[in-house]
PDB file of N, CA, C and O in Angstrom:
ATOM      1  N   UNK A   1      -2.476 -33.024  19.766  1.00  0.00           N
ATOM      2  CA  UNK A   1      -3.056 -31.904  18.855  1.00  0.00           C
ATOM      3  C   UNK A   1      -1.879 -31.614  17.840  1.00  0.00           C
ATOM      4  O   UNK A   1      -0.741 -31.422  18.266  1.00  0.00           O
ATOM      5  N   UNK A   2      -2.163 -31.587  16.529  1.00  0.00           N
ATOM      6  CA  UNK A   2      -1.088 -31.182  15.585  1.00  0.00           C
ATOM      7  C   UNK A   2      -1.189 -29.704  15.315  1.00  0.00           C
ATOM      8  O   UNK A   2      -2.255 -29.095  15.398  1.00  0.00           O
ATOM      9  N   UNK A   3      -0.034 -29.147  14.988  1.00  0.00           N
ATOM     10  CA  UNK A   3       0.048 -27.738  14.576  1.00  0.00           C
ATOM     11  C   UNK A   3       0.018 -27.616  13.171  1.00  0.00           C
ATOM     12  O   UNK A   3       0.640 -28.408  12.463  1.00  0.00           O
ATOM     13  N   UNK A   4      -0.651 -26.693  12.708  1.00  0.00           N
ATOM     14  CA  UNK A   4      -0.735 -26.216  11.268  1.00  0.00           C
ATOM     15  C   UNK A   4       0.098 -25.092  11.052  1.00  0.00           C
ATOM     16  O   UNK A   4      -0.061 -24.095  11.757  1.00  0.00           O
ATOM     17  N   UNK A   5       1.012 -25.122  10.125  1.00  0.00           N
ATOM     18  CA  UNK A   5       1.814 -23.975   9.782  1.00  0.00           C
ATOM     19  C   UNK A   5       1.180 -23.279   8.693  1.00  0.00           C
ATOM     20  O   UNK A   5       1.006 -23.928   7.661  1.00  0.00           O
ATOM     21  N   UNK A   6       0.769 -21.976   8.733  1.00  0.00           N
ATOM     22  CA  UNK A   6       0.230 -21.143   7.817  1.00  0.00           C
ATOM     23  C   UNK A   6       1.331 -20.245   7.195  1.00  0.00           C
ATOM     24  O   UNK A   6       1.937 -19.409   7.864  1.00  0.00           O
ATOM     25  N   UNK A   7       1.554 -20.464   5.884  1.00  0.00           N
ATOM     26  CA  UNK A   7       2.447 -19.609   5.266  1.00  0.00           C
ATOM     27  C   UNK A   7       1.788 -18.336   4.814  1.00  0.00           C
ATOM     28  O   UNK A   7       0.659 -18.350   4.324  1.00  0.00           O
ATOM     29  N   UNK A   8       2.564 -17.117   4.994  1.00  0.00           N
ATOM     30  CA  UNK A   8       2.126 -15.795   4.701  1.00  0.00           C
ATOM     31  C   UNK A   8       1.859 -15.862   3.162  1.00  0.00           C
ATOM     32  O   UNK A   8       2.463 -16.624   2.407  1.00  0.00           O
ATOM     33  N   UNK A   9       0.877 -14.972   2.775  1.00  0.00           N
ATOM     34  CA  UNK A   9       0.621 -14.798   1.246  1.00  0.00           C
ATOM     35  C   UNK A   9       1.804 -14.045   0.679  1.00  0.00           C
ATOM     36  O   UNK A   9       2.325 -13.137   1.328  1.00  0.00           O
ATOM     37  N   UNK A  10       2.235 -14.396  -0.500  1.00  0.00           N
ATOM     38  CA  UNK A  10       3.226 -13.610  -1.208  1.00  0.00           C
ATOM     39  C   UNK A  10       2.832 -12.192  -1.550  1.00  0.00           C
ATOM     40  O   UNK A  10       1.775 -11.999  -2.151  1.00  0.00           O
ATOM     41  N   UNK A  11       3.630 -11.171  -1.198  1.00  0.00           N
ATOM     42  CA  UNK A  11       3.153  -9.840  -1.536  1.00  0.00           C
ATOM     43  C   UNK A  11       3.529  -9.427  -2.894  1.00  0.00           C
ATOM     44  O   UNK A  11       4.608  -9.801  -3.354  1.00  0.00           O
ATOM     45  N   UNK A  12       2.701  -8.658  -3.602  1.00  0.00           N
ATOM     46  CA  UNK A  12       2.935  -8.165  -4.828  1.00  0.00           C
ATOM     47  C   UNK A  12       2.706  -6.688  -4.881  1.00  0.00           C
ATOM     48  O   UNK A  12       1.888  -6.145  -4.138  1.00  0.00           O
ATOM     49  N   UNK A  13       3.481  -5.988  -5.823  1.00  0.00           N
ATOM     50  CA  UNK A  13       3.354  -4.559  -5.929  1.00  0.00           C
ATOM     51  C   UNK A  13       2.380  -4.159  -6.886  1.00  0.00           C
ATOM     52  O   UNK A  13       2.270  -4.783  -7.942  1.00  0.00           O
ATOM     53  N   UNK A  14       1.573  -3.056  -6.585  1.00  0.00           N
ATOM     54  CA  UNK A  14       0.620  -2.545  -7.490  1.00  0.00           C
ATOM     55  C   UNK A  14       0.390  -1.053  -7.422  1.00  0.00           C
ATOM     56  O   UNK A  14       0.394  -0.558  -6.295  1.00  0.00           O
ATOM     57  N   UNK A  15       0.201  -0.313  -8.398  1.00  0.00           N
ATOM     58  CA  UNK A  15      -0.090   1.122  -8.206  1.00  0.00           C
ATOM     59  C   UNK A  15      -1.429   1.344  -7.579  1.00  0.00           C
ATOM     60  O   UNK A  15      -2.366   0.591  -7.844  1.00  0.00           O
ATOM     61  N   UNK A  16      -1.557   2.397  -6.718  1.00  0.00           N
ATOM     62  CA  UNK A  16      -2.768   2.651  -6.049  1.00  0.00           C
ATOM     63  C   UNK A  16      -2.869   4.146  -5.746  1.00  0.00           C
ATOM     64  O   UNK A  16      -1.869   4.864  -5.724  1.00  0.00           O
ATOM     65  N   UNK A  17      -4.092   4.588  -5.517  1.00  0.00           N
ATOM     66  CA  UNK A  17      -4.432   5.890  -5.018  1.00  0.00           C
ATOM     67  C   UNK A  17      -4.260   5.875  -3.535  1.00  0.00           C
ATOM     68  O   UNK A  17      -4.857   5.042  -2.853  1.00  0.00           O
ATOM     69  N   UNK A  18      -3.492   6.736  -3.031  1.00  0.00           N
ATOM     70  CA  UNK A  18      -3.239   6.826  -1.577  1.00  0.00           C
ATOM     71  C   UNK A  18      -3.410   8.300  -1.070  1.00  0.00           C
ATOM     72  O   UNK A  18      -2.976   9.257  -1.712  1.00  0.00           O
ATOM     73  N   UNK A  19      -4.043   8.414   0.072  1.00  0.00           N
ATOM     74  CA  UNK A  19      -4.379   9.660   0.662  1.00  0.00           C
ATOM     75  C   UNK A  19      -3.134  10.187   1.448  1.00  0.00           C
ATOM     76  O   UNK A  19      -2.680   9.517   2.376  1.00  0.00           O
ATOM     77  N   UNK A  20      -2.581  11.379   1.085  1.00  0.00           N
ATOM     78  CA  UNK A  20      -1.374  11.837   1.844  1.00  0.00           C
ATOM     79  C   UNK A  20      -1.934  12.740   2.939  1.00  0.00           C
ATOM     80  O   UNK A  20      -2.653  13.705   2.676  1.00  0.00           O
ATOM     81  N   UNK A  21      -1.565  12.381   4.221  1.00  0.00           N
ATOM     82  CA  UNK A  21      -2.117  13.201   5.352  1.00  0.00           C
ATOM     83  C   UNK A  21      -1.520  14.552   5.505  1.00  0.00           C
ATOM     84  O   UNK A  21      -2.109  15.411   6.161  1.00  0.00           O
ATOM     85  N   UNK A  22      -0.340  14.789   4.911  1.00  0.00           N
ATOM     86  CA  UNK A  22       0.302  16.082   5.070  1.00  0.00           C
ATOM     87  C   UNK A  22      -0.260  17.021   4.121  1.00  0.00           C
ATOM     88  O   UNK A  22      -0.659  18.101   4.557  1.00  0.00           O
ATOM     89  N   UNK A  23      -0.354  16.744   2.805  1.00  0.00           N
ATOM     90  CA  UNK A  23      -0.829  17.743   1.782  1.00  0.00           C
ATOM     91  C   UNK A  23      -2.325  17.631   1.514  1.00  0.00           C
ATOM     92  O   UNK A  23      -2.921  18.457   0.823  1.00  0.00           O
ATOM     93  N   UNK A  24      -2.910  16.577   2.086  1.00  0.00           N
ATOM     94  CA  UNK A  24      -4.427  16.300   1.966  1.00  0.00           C
ATOM     95  C   UNK A  24      -4.780  16.130   0.426  1.00  0.00           C
ATOM     96  O   UNK A  24      -5.796  16.644  -0.043  1.00  0.00           O
ATOM     97  N   UNK A  25      -4.023  15.493  -0.226  1.00  0.00           N
ATOM     98  CA  UNK A  25      -4.370  15.065  -1.621  1.00  0.00           C
ATOM     99  C   UNK A  25      -4.271  13.677  -1.841  1.00  0.00           C
ATOM    100  O   UNK A  25      -3.662  12.998  -1.014  1.00  0.00           O
ATOM    101  N   UNK A  26      -4.800  13.135  -2.874  1.00  0.00           N
ATOM    102  CA  UNK A  26      -4.726  11.725  -3.334  1.00  0.00           C
ATOM    103  C   UNK A  26      -3.663  11.636  -4.407  1.00  0.00           C
ATOM    104  O   UNK A  26      -3.694  12.364  -5.399  1.00  0.00           O
ATOM    105  N   UNK A  27      -2.744  10.754  -4.199  1.00  0.00           N
ATOM    106  CA  UNK A  27      -1.493  10.645  -5.058  1.00  0.00           C
ATOM    107  C   UNK A  27      -1.388   9.155  -5.520  1.00  0.00           C
ATOM    108  O   UNK A  27      -1.908   8.269  -4.843  1.00  0.00           O
ATOM    109  N   UNK A  28      -0.743   8.895  -6.624  1.00  0.00           N
ATOM    110  CA  UNK A  28      -0.519   7.537  -7.077  1.00  0.00           C
ATOM    111  C   UNK A  28       0.890   7.110  -6.530  1.00  0.00           C
ATOM    112  O   UNK A  28       1.892   7.798  -6.726  1.00  0.00           O
ATOM    113  N   UNK A  29       0.897   6.011  -5.879  1.00  0.00           N
ATOM    114  CA  UNK A  29       2.219   5.358  -5.303  1.00  0.00           C
ATOM    115  C   UNK A  29       2.053   3.794  -5.493  1.00  0.00           C
ATOM    116  O   UNK A  29       1.021   3.240  -5.873  1.00  0.00           O
ATOM    117  N   UNK A  30       3.290   3.159  -5.151  1.00  0.00           N
ATOM    118  CA  UNK A  30       3.179   1.714  -5.145  1.00  0.00           C
ATOM    119  C   UNK A  30       2.786   1.199  -3.770  1.00  0.00           C
ATOM    120  O   UNK A  30       3.291   1.711  -2.771  1.00  0.00           O
ATOM    121  N   UNK A  31       1.891   0.189  -3.674  1.00  0.00           N
ATOM    122  CA  UNK A  31       1.564  -0.567  -2.528  1.00  0.00           C
ATOM    123  C   UNK A  31       1.862  -1.955  -2.595  1.00  0.00           C
ATOM    124  O   UNK A  31       1.995  -2.493  -3.694  1.00  0.00           O
ATOM    125  N   UNK A  32       1.990  -2.628  -1.469  1.00  0.00           N
ATOM    126  CA  UNK A  32       2.197  -4.057  -1.401  1.00  0.00           C
ATOM    127  C   UNK A  32       0.837  -4.755  -1.014  1.00  0.00           C
ATOM    128  O   UNK A  32       0.236  -4.467   0.021  1.00  0.00           O
ATOM    129  N   UNK A  33       0.436  -5.608  -1.837  1.00  0.00           N
ATOM    130  CA  UNK A  33      -0.844  -6.274  -1.757  1.00  0.00           C
ATOM    131  C   UNK A  33      -0.559  -7.694  -1.446  1.00  0.00           C
ATOM    132  O   UNK A  33       0.223  -8.376  -2.108  1.00  0.00           O
ATOM    133  N   UNK A  34      -1.282  -8.158  -0.320  1.00  0.00           N
ATOM    134  CA  UNK A  34      -1.158  -9.557   0.006  1.00  0.00           C
ATOM    135  C   UNK A  34      -2.442 -10.010   0.592  1.00  0.00           C
ATOM    136  O   UNK A  34      -2.695  -9.691   1.754  1.00  0.00           O
ATOM    137  N   UNK A  35      -3.243 -10.692  -0.065  1.00  0.00           N
ATOM    138  CA  UNK A  35      -4.528 -11.241   0.327  1.00  0.00           C
ATOM    139  C   UNK A  35      -5.519 -10.041   0.233  1.00  0.00           C
ATOM    140  O   UNK A  35      -5.706  -9.416  -0.811  1.00  0.00           O
ATOM    141  N   UNK A  36      -6.131  -9.779   1.406  1.00  0.00           N
ATOM    142  CA  UNK A  36      -7.150  -8.656   1.517  1.00  0.00           C
ATOM    143  C   UNK A  36      -6.400  -7.323   1.955  1.00  0.00           C
ATOM    144  O   UNK A  36      -7.001  -6.249   1.951  1.00  0.00           O
ATOM    145  N   UNK A  37      -5.096  -7.429   2.326  1.00  0.00           N
ATOM    146  CA  UNK A  37      -4.477  -6.336   2.953  1.00  0.00           C
ATOM    147  C   UNK A  37      -3.610  -5.598   1.878  1.00  0.00           C
ATOM    148  O   UNK A  37      -3.020  -6.209   0.987  1.00  0.00           O
ATOM    149  N   UNK A  38      -3.577  -4.204   2.030  1.00  0.00           N
ATOM    150  CA  UNK A  38      -2.849  -3.461   1.171  1.00  0.00           C
ATOM    151  C   UNK A  38      -2.063  -2.366   1.930  1.00  0.00           C
ATOM    152  O   UNK A  38      -2.689  -1.530   2.582  1.00  0.00           O
ATOM    153  N   UNK A  39      -0.677  -2.340   1.866  1.00  0.00           N
ATOM    154  CA  UNK A  39      -0.037  -1.392   2.648  1.00  0.00           C
ATOM    155  C   UNK A  39       0.889  -0.650   1.738  1.00  0.00           C
ATOM    156  O   UNK A  39       1.382  -1.209   0.758  1.00  0.00           O
ATOM    157  N   UNK A  40       1.146   0.646   2.054  1.00  0.00           N
ATOM    158  CA  UNK A  40       1.970   1.513   1.209  1.00  0.00           C
ATOM    159  C   UNK A  40       3.515   0.978   1.440  1.00  0.00           C
ATOM    160  O   UNK A  40       4.024   0.733   2.534  1.00  0.00           O
ATOM    161  N   UNK A  41       4.075   0.868   0.273  1.00  0.00           N
ATOM    162  CA  UNK A  41       5.485   0.412   0.224  1.00  0.00           C
ATOM    163  C   UNK A  41       6.366   1.292   1.039  1.00  0.00           C
ATOM    164  O   UNK A  41       6.342   2.504   0.822  1.00  0.00           O
ATOM    165  N   UNK A  42       7.134   0.801   1.947  1.00  0.00           N
ATOM    166  CA  UNK A  42       7.904   1.692   2.880  1.00  0.00           C
ATOM    167  C   UNK A  42       9.070   2.495   2.069  1.00  0.00           C
ATOM    168  O   UNK A  42       9.725   2.027   1.138  1.00  0.00           O
ATOM    169  N   UNK A  43       9.180   3.690   2.572  1.00  0.00           N
ATOM    170  CA  UNK A  43      10.351   4.522   1.991  1.00  0.00           C
ATOM    171  C   UNK A  43       9.924   5.393   0.789  1.00  0.00           C
ATOM    172  O   UNK A  43      10.767   5.938   0.076  1.00  0.00           O
ATOM    173  N   UNK A  44       8.613   5.510   0.583  1.00  0.00           N
ATOM    174  CA  UNK A  44       8.342   6.355  -0.647  1.00  0.00           C
ATOM    175  C   UNK A  44       8.000   7.696  -0.131  1.00  0.00           C
ATOM    176  O   UNK A  44       7.625   7.854   1.031  1.00  0.00           O
ATOM    177  N   UNK A  45       8.127   8.700  -1.010  1.00  0.00           N
ATOM    178  CA  UNK A  45       7.762  10.056  -0.740  1.00  0.00           C
ATOM    179  C   UNK A  45       6.581  10.475  -1.620  1.00  0.00           C
ATOM    180  O   UNK A  45       6.355  10.013  -2.738  1.00  0.00           O
ATOM    181  N   UNK A  46       5.831  11.433  -0.966  1.00  0.00           N
ATOM    182  CA  UNK A  46       4.682  12.008  -1.737  1.00  0.00           C
ATOM    183  C   UNK A  46       5.146  12.807  -2.964  1.00  0.00           C
ATOM    184  O   UNK A  46       6.019  13.663  -2.824  1.00  0.00           O
ATOM    185  N   UNK A  47       4.600  12.562  -4.145  1.00  0.00           N
ATOM    186  CA  UNK A  47       5.083  13.311  -5.298  1.00  0.00           C
ATOM    187  C   UNK A  47       4.698  14.769  -5.327  1.00  0.00           C
ATOM    188  O   UNK A  47       5.228  15.532  -6.134  1.00  0.00           O
ATOM    189  N   UNK A  48       3.828  15.153  -4.505  1.00  0.00           N
ATOM    190  CA  UNK A  48       3.466  16.568  -4.447  1.00  0.00           C
ATOM    191  C   UNK A  48       4.156  17.351  -3.325  1.00  0.00           C
ATOM    192  O   UNK A  48       4.545  18.500  -3.532  1.00  0.00           O
ATOM    193  N   UNK A  49       4.313  16.748  -2.142  1.00  0.00           N
ATOM    194  CA  UNK A  49       4.871  17.519  -1.082  1.00  0.00           C
ATOM    195  C   UNK A  49       6.135  17.029  -0.548  1.00  0.00           C
ATOM    196  O   UNK A  49       6.725  17.677   0.316  1.00  0.00           O
ATOM    197  N   UNK A  50       6.599  15.908  -1.012  1.00  0.00           N
ATOM    198  CA  UNK A  50       7.956  15.231  -0.778  1.00  0.00           C
ATOM    199  C   UNK A  50       7.978  14.774   0.711  1.00  0.00           C
ATOM    200  O   UNK A  50       9.071  14.558   1.234  1.00  0.00           O
ATOM    201  N   UNK A  51       6.864  14.620   1.396  1.00  0.00           N
ATOM    202  CA  UNK A  51       6.785  14.053   2.765  1.00  0.00           C
ATOM    203  C   UNK A  51       6.813  12.640   2.662  1.00  0.00           C
ATOM    204  O   UNK A  51       6.610  12.136   1.558  1.00  0.00           O
ATOM    205  N   UNK A  52       7.056  11.850   3.757  1.00  0.00           N
ATOM    206  CA  UNK A  52       7.112  10.440   3.798  1.00  0.00           C
ATOM    207  C   UNK A  52       5.597  10.034   3.773  1.00  0.00           C
ATOM    208  O   UNK A  52       4.810  10.606   4.528  1.00  0.00           O
ATOM    209  N   UNK A  53       5.178   9.047   2.909  1.00  0.00           N
ATOM    210  CA  UNK A  53       3.829   8.610   2.761  1.00  0.00           C
ATOM    211  C   UNK A  53       3.590   7.352   3.404  1.00  0.00           C
ATOM    212  O   UNK A  53       2.561   6.758   3.082  1.00  0.00           O
ATOM    213  N   UNK A  54       4.395   6.810   4.301  1.00  0.00           N
ATOM    214  CA  UNK A  54       4.203   5.580   4.788  1.00  0.00           C
ATOM    215  C   UNK A  54       2.876   5.408   5.689  1.00  0.00           C
ATOM    216  O   UNK A  54       2.360   4.310   5.901  1.00  0.00           O
ATOM    217  N   UNK A  55       2.424   6.545   6.154  1.00  0.00           N
ATOM    218  CA  UNK A  55       1.244   6.500   6.984  1.00  0.00           C
ATOM    219  C   UNK A  55      -0.020   6.843   6.180  1.00  0.00           C
ATOM    220  O   UNK A  55      -1.062   7.116   6.775  1.00  0.00           O
ATOM    221  N   UNK A  56       0.055   6.834   4.791  1.00  0.00           N
ATOM    222  CA  UNK A  56      -1.001   7.225   3.995  1.00  0.00           C
ATOM    223  C   UNK A  56      -2.066   6.091   4.014  1.00  0.00           C
ATOM    224  O   UNK A  56      -1.751   4.938   4.308  1.00  0.00           O
ATOM    225  N   UNK A  57      -3.315   6.448   3.696  1.00  0.00           N
ATOM    226  CA  UNK A  57      -4.400   5.461   3.607  1.00  0.00           C
ATOM    227  C   UNK A  57      -4.593   5.060   2.230  1.00  0.00           C
ATOM    228  O   UNK A  57      -4.790   5.878   1.331  1.00  0.00           O
ATOM    229  N   UNK A  58      -4.533   3.697   2.042  1.00  0.00           N
ATOM    230  CA  UNK A  58      -4.907   3.266   0.617  1.00  0.00           C
ATOM    231  C   UNK A  58      -6.413   3.401   0.254  1.00  0.00           C
ATOM    232  O   UNK A  58      -7.275   2.881   0.961  1.00  0.00           O
ATOM    233  N   UNK A  59      -6.691   4.072  -0.801  1.00  0.00           N
ATOM    234  CA  UNK A  59      -8.148   4.394  -1.190  1.00  0.00           C
ATOM    235  C   UNK A  59      -8.571   3.373  -2.236  1.00  0.00           C
ATOM    236  O   UNK A  59      -9.601   2.717  -2.086  1.00  0.00           O
ATOM    237  N   UNK A  60      -7.751   3.233  -3.333  1.00  0.00           N
ATOM    238  CA  UNK A  60      -8.122   2.260  -4.358  1.00  0.00           C
ATOM    239  C   UNK A  60      -6.922   1.742  -5.018  1.00  0.00           C
ATOM    240  O   UNK A  60      -5.899   2.420  -5.118  1.00  0.00           O
ATOM    241  N   UNK A  61      -7.041   0.448  -5.509  1.00  0.00           N
ATOM    242  CA  UNK A  61      -5.864  -0.224  -6.125  1.00  0.00           C
ATOM    243  C   UNK A  61      -6.224  -0.396  -7.574  1.00  0.00           C
ATOM    244  O   UNK A  61      -7.299  -0.887  -7.919  1.00  0.00           O
ATOM    245  N   UNK A  62      -5.310   0.014  -8.407  1.00  0.00           N
ATOM    246  CA  UNK A  62      -5.533  -0.120  -9.951  1.00  0.00           C
ATOM    247  C   UNK A  62      -5.005  -1.502 -10.327  1.00  0.00           C
ATOM    248  O   UNK A  62      -3.802  -1.759 -10.372  1.00  0.00           O
ATOM    249  N   UNK A  63      -6.019  -2.413 -10.606  1.00  0.00           N
ATOM    250  CA  UNK A  63      -5.604  -3.724 -11.028  1.00  0.00           C
ATOM    251  C   UNK A  63      -6.576  -4.241 -12.128  1.00  0.00           C
ATOM    252  O   UNK A  63      -7.729  -3.813 -12.158  1.00  0.00           O
ATOM    253  N   UNK A  64      -6.125  -5.163 -13.041  1.00  0.00           N
ATOM    254  CA  UNK A  64      -6.949  -5.614 -14.062  1.00  0.00           C
ATOM    255  C   UNK A  64      -7.870  -6.694 -13.455  1.00  0.00           C
ATOM    256  O   UNK A  64      -7.517  -7.291 -12.438  1.00  0.00           O
ATOM    257  N   UNK A  65      -9.031  -6.948 -14.055  1.00  0.00           N
ATOM    258  CA  UNK A  65      -9.868  -8.027 -13.502  1.00  0.00           C
ATOM    259  C   UNK A  65      -9.506  -9.316 -13.794  1.00  0.00           C
ATOM    260  O   UNK A  65     -10.168 -10.258 -13.358  1.00  0.00           O
TER     261      UNK A  65
END
């Protein structure tokens, strides 16, 4: 049986609307997009409350068609 090596998709940055669980607002931050997954870029702070937004939920990604 041969093994198939799957390379991870390259990540790209994009602006997105992210829900901040601390201040309960939707804010614009940078996310890392790779395939169907989008994650908040680590180390960012919420622009409204200055809390760490790493645990925020990505709601929508602003990207051209």
